[in-house]
C-alpha positions in Angstrom: 3.2 11.5 12.2 3.1 12.4 8.6 0.1 12.3 6.3 -0.3 12.6 2.5 -2.5 11.8 -0.4 -1.6 10.6 -3.8 -3.2 8.9 -6.7 -2.7 7.0 -9.9 -4.8 6.2 -13.0 -4.5 2.7 -14.4 -5.9 1.6 -17.8 -7.6 -1.6 -16.4 -11.1 -2.3 -15.0 -11.7 -1.6 -11.4 -12.3 -5.2 -10.4 -8.9 -6.3 -11.7 -7.1 -3.4 -10.1 -8.8 -3.9 -6.7 -8.2 -7.7 -6.8 -4.4 -7.2 -7.4 -3.8 -4.2 -5.0 -5.9 -5.7 -2.1 -3.9 -8.9 -2.0 -0.9 -8.1 0.3 0.9 -11.2 -1.2 1.4 -9.0 -4.3 3.1 -6.2 -2.5 6.6 -7.5 -3.2 5.9 -7.3 -7.0 5.2 -3.5 -7.0 6.5 -2.1 -3.8 10.3 -1.7 -4.0 10.9 -1.8 -0.2 8.8 -5.0 0.4 10.9 -8.2 0.3 8.3 -10.7 1.4 4.8 -11.0 2.8 3.4 -14.0 4.5 -0.3 -14.5 5.5 -0.7 -15.4 9.2 -4.6 -15.6 9.4 -7.7 -15.2 7.3 -10.6 -12.9 7.9 -14.1 -12.6 6.3 -13.9 -11.0 2.9 -10.2 -10.2 3.7 -11.1 -7.9 6.6 -9.3 -9.0 9.7 -6.7 -11.0 7.7 -3.2 -10.6 9.1 0.2 -10.7 7.5 3.9 -10.3 8.3 5.7 -8.0 5.9 9.5 -7.8 5.6 10.9 -4.6 4.1 14.3 -3.1 3.4 14.3 0.5 4.3 17.0 3.2 4.2 17.3 2.6 8.0 17.7 -1.2 7.6 15.5 -4.3 7.7 12.0 -3.8 9.1 9.4 -6.4 10.0 5.8 -5.3 10.5 2.7 -7.2 11.4 -0.3 -6.1 9.3 -4.0 -6.3 9.5 -6.6 -5.6 6.7 -9.0 -3.2 8.4 -11.3 -2.6 5.4 -12.0 -4.5 2.2 -15.1 -3.4 0.4 -14.9 -4.8 -3.1 -14.2 -3.0 -5.5 -14.0 0.5 -3.9 -12.1 0.5 -0.5 -9.1 -1.3 1.0 -7.2 -0.4 4.1 -4.3 -2.0 5.8 -2.4 -1.0 9.0 0.7 -2.0 10.8 -0.3 -3.5 14.2 3.3 -4.1 15.3 6.8 -3.2 14.1 9.1 -0.2 13.8 7.1 1.7 11.2 3.4 2.1 12.2 1.2 3.1 9.3 -2.4 3.2 7.9 -2.9 3.1 4.2 -6.5 3.7 2.9 -6.9 2.9 -0.8 -10.0 4.1 -2.6 -10.8 2.8 -6.1 -13.0 4.6 -8.6 -14.0 3.5 -12.1 -13.6 6.1 -14.9 -14.7 4.4 -18.2 -12.4 1.4 -18.5 -9.8 2.9 -16.3 -9.4 2.9 -12.5 -8.3 5.7 -10.3 -6.7 4.7 -7.0 -6.4 7.4 -4.3 -4.2 6.6 -1.3 -4.6 8.4 2.0 -1.5 7.6 4.1 -0.7 8.1 7.8 2.8 7.1 9.0 4.4 7.3 12.4 8.0 8.4 12.0 10.8 6.6 13.9 13.5 8.5 15.9 15.3 11.3 14.2 13.0 11.4 11.1 10.2 12.7 13.3 12.2 15.9 13.7 12.1 16.5 9.9 8.5 15.7 9.0 8.4 17.8 5.7 11.5 16.2 4.4 10.2 12.7 5.4 6.8 13.4 3.9 8.4 14.2 0.5 10.7 11.2 0.6 7.9 8.7 1.6 5.5 10.2 -0.9 8.1 10.0 -3.7 8.6 6.3 -2.8 4.9 5.7 -2.9 4.5 7.5 -6.3 7.4 5.4 -7.7 5.7 2.3 -6.5 2.4 3.4 -8.1 4.3 3.9 -11.4 5.5 0.3 -11.1 2.0 -0.9 -10.2 0.6 0.9 -13.3 3.3 -0.6 -15.5 2.6 -4.2 -14.2 -1.2 -3.9 -14.6 -1.2 -2.2 -17.9 1.3 -4.8 -19.3 -1.5 -7.4 -18.9 -3.8 -5.3 -21.0 -6.5 -7.1 -22.9 
């Protein structure tokens, strides 16, 4: 398993950032690996909602079943893979800083097969991918600036 933290500052109000990031149906817009997300059940306030996510990874196509395990508007959102080849837990924390929002991500990822033997290299590669996705997220949300 690898773990890492990263963050991004977005020039948008916290409610808008939380609403966008906490909707898994938006993942394909800002996560380069995600090809499609489909909702499979609804939970109260989003918690307990389930999804199927299709991704294109360096190792090939991956399909994960996801569950929203926390959704406390506008400060906390967490999603985990409940089935599929790449188990993970992503915990997003949102903080307002004037009219900007800081998102902090705590990630835990189970490594498949041979990648488990190179955890430092895998951590760097996955974190770089997440940071690139956060840059895309920032660009999308700031382009809709008031």
